[in-house]
C-alpha positions in Angstrom: -1.2 -1.0 2.0 -1.8 3.0 1.2 1.7 4.3 1.3 0.9 7.2 3.6 -2.0 6.0 5.6 -0.4 2.6 6.2 2.5 4.3 8.0 0.1 6.3 10.1 -1.8 3.2 10.9 1.4 1.4 11.8 2.3 4.1 14.4 -1.2 4.0 16.0 -1.1 0.2 16.0 2.3 0.4 17.7 1.0 2.6 20.4 -1.9 0.2 21.0 0.3 -2.8 21.0 2.7 -1.2 23.5 -0.2 -0.6 25.8 -1.6 -4.1 25.5 -1.1 -7.0 27.9 0.0 -9.1 24.9 2.5 -7.7 22.4 0.7 -9.5 19.6 -2.8 -8.4 20.4 -5.0 -5.3 20.1 -8.2 -4.8 22.1 -11.1 -2.5 21.4 -14.8 -1.9 20.9 -16.2 -2.2 17.4 -17.7 1.1 16.3 -18.1 0.9 12.6 -18.6 -1.8 10.0 -17.3 -0.9 6.6 -18.1 -4.1 4.7 -18.1 -7.9 5.3 -14.5 -8.2 6.3 -13.5 -4.7 7.5 -14.4 -2.6 10.5 -13.1 0.0 13.0 -12.4 -0.4 16.6 -11.5 2.2 19.3 -8.2 1.3 20.9 -6.8 3.7 23.5 -9.3 6.3 22.3 -7.9 6.0 18.8 -9.8 4.5 15.8 -8.1 1.6 14.1 -9.3 -0.1 10.9 -9.2 -3.9 11.0 -9.4 -6.5 8.3 -10.4 -10.0 9.1 -7.5 -12.3 8.3 -7.9 -15.3 6.0 -11.3 -14.4 4.6 -12.7 -12.4 1.7 -16.2 -11.1 1.8 -18.1 -10.0 -1.3 -17.5 -6.3 -2.3 -20.4 -4.0 -1.4 -21.4 -3.7 -5.1 -21.3 -7.5 -5.5 -24.2 -9.9 -4.8 -24.4 -10.6 -1.1 -22.0 -7.7 -0.3 -24.7 -5.9 1.8 -25.7 -9.2 3.4 -22.1 -9.9 4.5 -21.8 -6.4 6.0 -25.0 -6.8 7.9 -24.0 -10.2 9.2 -20.6 -8.9 10.5 -22.5 -6.1 12.1 -24.9 -8.5 13.8 -21.9 -10.6 15.1 -19.6 -7.9 16.6 -21.1 -4.4 16.4 -20.4 -2.6 19.8 -18.6 -5.7 21.0 -15.2 -5.6 22.8 -13.0 -7.8 20.6 -9.4 -9.1 20.5 -7.3 -8.7 17.4 -4.2 -11.0 17.0 -2.1 -8.6 14.9 -0.6 -10.2 11.8 0.5 -7.4 9.4 -0.5 -4.2 7.6 -2.5 -4.8 4.4 -2.4 -3.0 1.1 -4.9 -0.4 2.1 -3.3 0.4 5.4 -5.5 -1.9 7.4 -4.4 -3.9 10.3 -4.8 -7.6 9.4 -5.5 -10.1 12.1 -7.5 -12.8 13.6 -10.5 -11.4 15.5 -12.0 -13.1 18.5 -15.1 -12.3 20.5 -16.3 -14.4 23.4 -13.9 -17.2 22.2 -15.5 -17.1 18.7 -13.2 -16.8 15.7 -15.1 -14.1 13.8 -13.5 -14.8 10.4 -14.1 -18.6 10.7 -17.8 -17.9 11.6 -18.3 -15.6 8.6 -17.0 -18.4 6.4 -19.2 -21.0 8.1 -22.3 -18.8 7.7 -21.7 -18.5 4.0 -21.0 -14.8 3.7 -17.3 -15.0 3.0 -14.7 -17.1 1.2 -11.7 -18.7 2.9 -8.7 -16.7 1.5 -5.9 -19.2 1.2 -3.3 -16.5 0.5 -3.1 -16.2 4.3 -2.2 -19.8 4.8 1.3 -19.2 6.0 -0.1 -17.1 8.8 -2.5 -19.8 10.0 -1.8 -22.9 12.1 -2.5 -26.3 10.7 -5.6 -26.5 12.8 -6.8 -23.1 11.7 -6.4 -24.0 8.0 -8.4 -27.1 8.6 -11.2 -25.2 10.4 -11.5 -22.6 7.7 -11.5 -25.2 4.9 -14.1 -27.3 6.6 -16.3 -24.2 7.3 -16.3 -23.2 3.7 -17.0 -26.8 2.5 -19.9 -27.1 4.9 -21.4 -23.7 3.9 -21.1 -24.7 0.3 -22.7 -28.1 0.8 -25.6 -26.5 2.8 -26.0 -23.7 0.2 -25.7 -21.1 2.8 -25.6 -17.4 1.9 -23.7 -16.6 -1.2 -23.4 -20.4 -2.0 -27.1 -20.3 -3.0 -25.7 -19.1 -6.4 -24.3 -21.8 -8.6 -21.1 -19.9 -9.5 -20.5 -17.0 -7.1 -17.7 -14.7 -8.1 -14.9 -14.4 -5.6 -14.1 -10.8 -4.7 -10.5 -11.0 -6.0 -11.9 -12.0 -9.4 -14.5 -9.2 -9.2 -11.8 -6.6 -8.5 -9.6 -7.8 -11.3 -12.5 -7.6 -13.8 -13.2 -4.0 -12.6 -9.5 -3.1 -13.0 -9.5 -4.5 -16.5 -12.5 -2.3 -17.5 -11.2 0.8 -15.8 -9.8 3.6 -18.0 -6.1 4.4 -17.3 -6.1 8.1 -18.2 -6.9 10.5 -15.4 -8.0 14.0 -16.0 -6.0 16.8 -14.3 -7.4 17.7 -10.9 -6.2 19.3 -7.7 -5.1 17.0 -4.9 -8.3 17.6 -2.9 -10.5 16.8 -6.0 -8.6 13.6 -6.7 -8.8 12.5 -3.1 -12.6 12.9 -2.8 -13.6 11.8 -6.3 -15.2 8.3 -5.8 -15.0 7.6 -9.6 -11.2 7.8 -9.7 -10.6 4.1 -8.9 -8.6 2.4 -6.1 -8.2 4.3 -2.9 -5.0 2.4 -2.1 -3.4 4.2 -5.0 -5.0 7.6 -4.7 -4.1 8.0 -1.0 -0.4 8.1 -2.1 -1.0 11.3 -4.2 0.4 13.6 -1.5 3.7 11.7 -1.6 3.8 11.8 -5.4 3.0 15.5 -5.6 5.6 16.3 -2.9 8.2 14.4 -4.9 7.5 16.1 -8.2 6.4 19.5 -7.1 3.7 19.1 -9.8 1.0 21.7 -10.3 -2.6 21.0 -10.7 -2.5 21.2 -14.5 0.0 18.3 -15.0 -1.2 15.3 -16.9 -1.0 11.9 -15.3 -1.7 8.2 -16.1 -1.9 5.4 -13.7 -2.7 1.7 -13.7 -2.6 -1.4 -11.4 -0.2 -4.2 -12.1 -0.3 -7.8 -11.0 2.2 -10.6 -11.8 0.2 -13.9 -11.7 2.1 -16.7 -9.9 4.9 -14.4 -8.9 5.5 -12.4 -5.7 8.0 -10.1 -7.5 8.1 -8.6 -11.0 10.9 -7.0 -13.0 10.5 -3.4 -13.8 12.5 -2.4 -16.9 10.6 0.1 -19.1 11.5 0.4 -22.7 14.0 3.1 -23.3 15.1 3.4 -19.7 18.5 2.7 -18.3 17.4 1.0 -15.1 15.8 -2.2 -13.9 14.5 -3.4 -10.5 12.4 -6.0 -8.8 9.1 -4.9 -7.3 6.5 -6.8 -5.4 4.1 -8.4 -7.8 1.0 -6.4 -7.0 0.9 -2.6 -6.9 0.4 0.6 -8.9 2.2 2.4 -11.7 1.9 6.2 -12.0 3.4 8.6 -14.5 3.0 12.3 -15.1 4.5 15.1 -17.3 5.4 18.2 -15.3 6.1 21.7 -16.8 9.8 22.5 -16.3 9.9 26.0 -17.7 10.7 27.4 -21.2 8.1 25.1 -22.7 9.9 22.0 -21.6 8.6 19.2 -19.4 10.0 16.6 -17.0 8.6 13.1 -17.0 8.1 11.2 -13.7 7.4 7.5 -13.4 6.5 5.8 -10.2 6.0 2.2 -9.1 4.5 1.5 -5.6 3.7 -1.7 -3.9 3.5 -3.4 -0.5 5.0 -6.7 0.5 5.0 -8.3 4.0 4.2 -5.1 5.7 6.8 -3.0 3.9 5.9 -0.2 1.4 8.2 0.1 -1.6 8.5 3.1 -4.0 10.5 3.4 -7.1 10.8 6.6 -9.1 12.5 7.7 -12.3 12.7 11.2 -13.6 14.0 12.7 -16.8 13.9 16.3 -17.7 16.0 19.4 -18.6 19.1 19.8 -16.4 18.5 23.5 -15.7 20.8 24.6 -12.8 21.2 21.2 -11.2 24.4 19.4 -10.1 24.3 15.8 -9.0 24.4 16.7 -5.3 21.8 19.4 -5.7 19.4 17.1 -7.6 19.8 14.4 -4.9 19.3 16.9 -2.1 16.1 18.3 -3.6 14.7 14.9 -4.3 15.1 13.9 -0.7 13.6 17.2 0.5 10.7 16.5 -1.9 10.2 13.0 -0.4 10.0 14.5 3.1 7.7 17.2 1.9 5.3 14.7 0.4 5.2 12.4 3.4 4.8 15.2 6.0 2.2 17.1 3.9 0.2 13.9 3.5 0.1 13.4 7.3 -0.7 17.1 7.9 -3.7 16.9 5.5 -5.0 14.0 7.5 -4.7 15.8 10.8 -1.9 13.5 12.0 0.9 15.2 13.9 3.8 13.1 12.5 7.0 14.5 10.9 9.6 12.4 9.0 13.2 13.3 9.1 16.0 12.1 6.8 19.6 11.5 7.9 22.5 11.1 5.4 24.2 7.8 5.7 26.7 7.3 2.9 27.6 8.1 -0.7 26.8 5.5 -3.4 27.9 5.0 -7.0 25.9 2.9 -9.5 26.3 2.7 -13.3 28.1 6.0 -13.5 25.4 7.7 -11.4 26.2 9.6 -8.2 24.0 8.6 -5.3 23.4 8.9 -1.6 21.6 6.8 1.0 19.4 8.3 3.7 17.6 6.8 6.7 14.0 7.9 7.2 12.4 8.0 10.6 9.4 9.3 12.6 9.4 7.9 16.1 9.1 4.1 15.8 8.6 4.2 12.0 11.8 3.5 10.1 12.7 3.5 6.4 15.4 4.3 3.9 15.8 6.0 0.6 18.5 5.9 -2.1 18.7 8.6 -4.7 20.9 8.5 -7.9 21.4 11.3 -10.4 23.4 12.1 -13.5 23.5 14.8 -16.2 23.3 13.3 -19.7 23.9 16.2 -22.2 21.2 18.7 -21.5 19.1 16.1 -19.7 19.0 15.3 -16.0 18.0 11.8 -14.8 17.1 11.0 -11.2 16.2 7.7 -9.6 14.8 7.1 -6.1 14.3 3.7 -4.5 12.8 3.7 -1.0 11.1 1.6 1.6 8.9 2.4 4.6 8.4 0.1 7.6 11.6 -1.7 6.6 15.3 -1.1 6.7 18.5 -2.9 5.6 18.7 -6.3 7.1 15.1 -7.1 6.1 15.5 -9.8 3.4 12.9 -8.3 1.2 14.3 -4.8 1.5 17.8 -6.1 0.8 16.5 -8.0 -2.3 14.8 -4.8 -3.5 17.9 -2.7 -3.1 20.2 -5.2 -4.7 17.9 -5.6 -7.7 18.1 -2.0 -8.7 20.7 -1.6 -11.4 21.6 1.1 -13.9 23.2 0.0 -17.2 25.8 2.2 -18.9 23.9 2.2 -22.2 23.3 6.0 -22.2 
């Protein structure tokens, strides 16, 4: 899910759900087809981007990508559809089963040979639905429909992985606007979080930055324990890493590292910072980090023309590995989250850690696991 746009989408989806006859369904007219499994509907006069659950169409720059897009357009363009809401996806899309005139649109795309059956959604399908999707793909393959005319078509998840492996990891310094609109800068799911990152760091346009995608094969969670760092944590197995050096005055720099990922509708962010202590105390460093978090979130919404404002409320003090810390609740209407910030002065250096979640609070098993996993070792 995009860390910022996913939350905005969540709020709009909530409003549409609240106005629907069924709490698990959205209804709207299809107005724009993005590709073979993604489109936009108008719900309560608001645009919502939808991704078809349990299928994966070829990317637009893959073979049959344009065919899949056109086929989806032929099926549902300007139609009034029902979306059985499932979750928010990595790119801030609403993922769900889409029905028009009693036709399961995703299953039909698979049957017509313009999409794969994506088994990563199996836990969200009924036994009958899993059988239908599997049979539809098998039939399309046997009949050599659409993309199955190729002997060895490349699945879109394999295509994306190959692109990531070839992508350079060093990004040139650019302003936020230039980064956001540069189509050569890679995955939009990551770049859309830039407003949050810049708000956290207060970085100027001249700071250097590197980023990369990470993926832990066969594991839903991965351990983050960078060499030379005092902390470790578990993060969802697929997400993005980001680091930058920020001028801190007198020729010194501060280094910021971020890990961002989404899992089961919750967006997670982990940040570490190391730089000159300057005038900071533990409490001041914690306070300014939380203010930076709010600034980044709210600035991101403002730049997208969305009138949403997050607030943070202090909950309690924390102590971990000799670091002072505080926990805050985050909220904007129905959107909830939390953040924990830890800080300590080590000689002339200040270290700060932030662990946060949006669309999730304590009591959510995944959020609780994430919070428990964050540790600071006293090896400094």
